C-alpha positions in Angstrom: 148.6 110.9 185.0 149.1 111.8 181.5 149.1 109.6 178.8 150.7 110.0 175.4 148.3 109.5 172.6 149.6 107.8 169.5 147.9 108.2 166.1 145.9 105.0 165.3 147.3 102.9 162.3 144.9 103.4 159.2 145.5 101.8 156.0 144.4 104.8 153.9 143.5 104.9 150.3 147.0 104.3 148.9 147.5 101.3 151.2 143.8 100.0 150.3 144.7 100.4 146.5 147.8 98.6 146.8 146.4 95.6 148.6 143.5 95.2 146.3 145.9 95.2 143.5 148.1 92.7 145.2 145.1 90.3 145.9 143.8 90.7 142.3 147.3 90.1 140.9 147.4 86.8 142.9 144.0 85.9 141.9 144.7 86.5 138.2 148.1 84.6 138.5 146.1 81.7 139.9 143.1 82.0 137.4 144.3 83.7 134.3 140.9 83.7 132.9 139.9 86.5 135.2 141.9 89.0 132.9 139.3 88.5 130.3 136.7 89.4 132.9 138.3 92.3 134.2 140.5 93.6 131.5 139.3 96.4 129.1 138.8 95.2 125.7 137.5 97.9 123.2 135.5 95.5 120.9 133.6 94.0 123.8 133.3 97.0 126.0 129.4 97.4 125.8 129.0 93.9 126.9 131.2 94.6 129.9 131.2 98.4 130.8 132.5 97.4 134.5 136.0 96.9 132.7 136.4 100.8 132.6 137.3 100.6 136.2 138.2 96.9 137.0 141.0 96.9 134.5 142.9 99.4 136.8 143.3 96.5 139.2 144.7 93.9 137.0 148.2 93.4 136.0 150.2 91.4 133.6 153.5 90.5 135.5 155.5 91.0 138.8 157.4 93.9 136.9 154.2 95.6 135.9 152.6 95.5 139.3 155.7 96.6 141.2 156.3 99.5 139.1 152.7 100.6 139.2 152.7 100.2 143.1 155.8 101.8 143.7 155.0 104.8 141.6 151.5 104.9 143.3 153.0 104.7 146.6 155.5 107.5 146.2 153.6 110.0 144.0 150.3 109.3 145.6 151.6 109.7 149.1 152.9 113.2 148.3 150.0 114.3 146.4 147.4 113.1 148.9 149.1 115.2 151.5 149.0 118.3 149.2 145.3 117.9 148.2 143.7 115.5 150.7 142.7 111.8 150.4 139.3 112.6 148.7 140.7 114.6 145.9 143.5 112.1 145.5 140.9 109.4 145.0 139.3 111.5 142.4 142.3 112.2 140.4 143.2 108.4 140.5 140.1 106.9 139.3 139.0 109.7 137.0 142.5 109.9 135.6 142.3 106.1 135.1 138.9 106.2 133.3 140.1 109.1 131.2 142.9 107.0 130.1 140.6 104.1 129.3 138.4 106.3 127.4 141.2 107.4 125.3 142.4 103.6 124.9 138.8 102.8 123.8 139.0 105.4 121.1 142.6 104.9 120.0 143.6 101.4 121.0 143.4 98.3 119.0 139.8 96.9 119.1 140.6 93.4 119.7 143.3 93.9 122.5 143.0 93.8 126.2 144.4 96.8 128.4 145.2 96.4 132.0 146.9 98.0 134.6 146.8 101.2 136.9 149.4 103.0 134.7 146.8 105.5 133.4 145.6 106.3 136.9 149.3 106.7 138.2 150.2 108.8 135.4 147.1 111.1 136.5 148.7 111.4 139.8 152.1 112.0 138.4 150.8 114.7 136.0 149.0 116.5 138.8 152.0 116.4 141.0 154.1 117.6 138.1 151.9 120.8 137.8 151.6 121.3 141.6 155.4 120.9 142.4 157.2 121.7 139.1 160.7 122.0 140.8 160.6 118.6 142.7 163.3 116.4 141.8 163.1 112.6 141.8 165.5 109.8 141.3 164.5 107.3 138.5 166.3 104.1 138.8 169.0 103.6 137.2 169.9 107.3 136.6 172.4 108.4 139.4 171.2 112.1 139.5 168.0 113.7 140.6 165.8 114.7 137.6 163.1 117.4 137.6 159.7 115.7 138.1 158.3 117.0 134.7 161.3 115.5 132.8 161.0 111.9 134.5 157.0 111.9 134.0 157.1 113.4 130.3 160.1 111.5 129.4 158.6 108.2 130.9 155.6 108.4 129.0 157.4 109.1 125.9 159.7 106.2 126.4 157.0 103.8 127.2 155.0 104.9 124.2 157.6 103.0 122.1 157.4 99.8 124.0 155.7 96.8 122.6 152.5 95.9 124.4 152.1 99.1 126.0 148.9 101.1 126.2 150.3 104.4 125.4 146.8 105.9 125.0 145.9 105.2 128.6 149.1 106.7 129.7 148.4 109.7 127.8 144.7 110.0 128.9 145.6 109.7 132.6 148.6 112.2 132.2 146.6 115.0 130.4 143.9 114.5 133.0 146.5 114.8 135.8 148.0 117.9 134.3 144.6 119.5 133.9 143.6 118.7 137.4 147.0 119.8 138.8 146.6 123.1 137.2 143.2 123.4 138.9 144.6 122.5 142.5 147.5 124.5 142.1 145.4 127.8 141.4 143.2 126.7 144.4 146.5 126.5 146.5 147.7 129.9 145.4 144.4 131.4 146.6 145.0 130.1 149.9 148.4 131.9 150.3 
């Protein structure tokens, strides 16, 4: 008698990241002072160096977390299939850290930066270089756009919005573009 084997359900790194972000979003909604413990504040960074990573898991509102987690899921899922989960995590975390370093250098010293946007822009940048002809839908635009237009345009548009850490977005995006170039070259060697 033969049994059909079904793949076991695994959360995977993207599901894990989303769940951790949601849990911490709920925690900071209940105890807002946690934002000061986990958020990245340039003037106090030397006293709380862990915030260069922990701020990637803190979000300021429902729309902030929804946008980041939605983008993380779609871009991250595609990229993880291309380069593997380990490399996905490297781009995610190092891209987020690169964005935070740029924020430390260029951001207002007495501000607090929170959110996974730098890490998400790193994923988007890598995917943009690896799949430049990929077309995506951006709400509310009713036609598919080339991914590079959506990513670069999104980064530019968000740079002009108030209370947006454009430095973190730019740092993550540049890191992603560079790593995407590296993975694309590696991919071509295999074909």
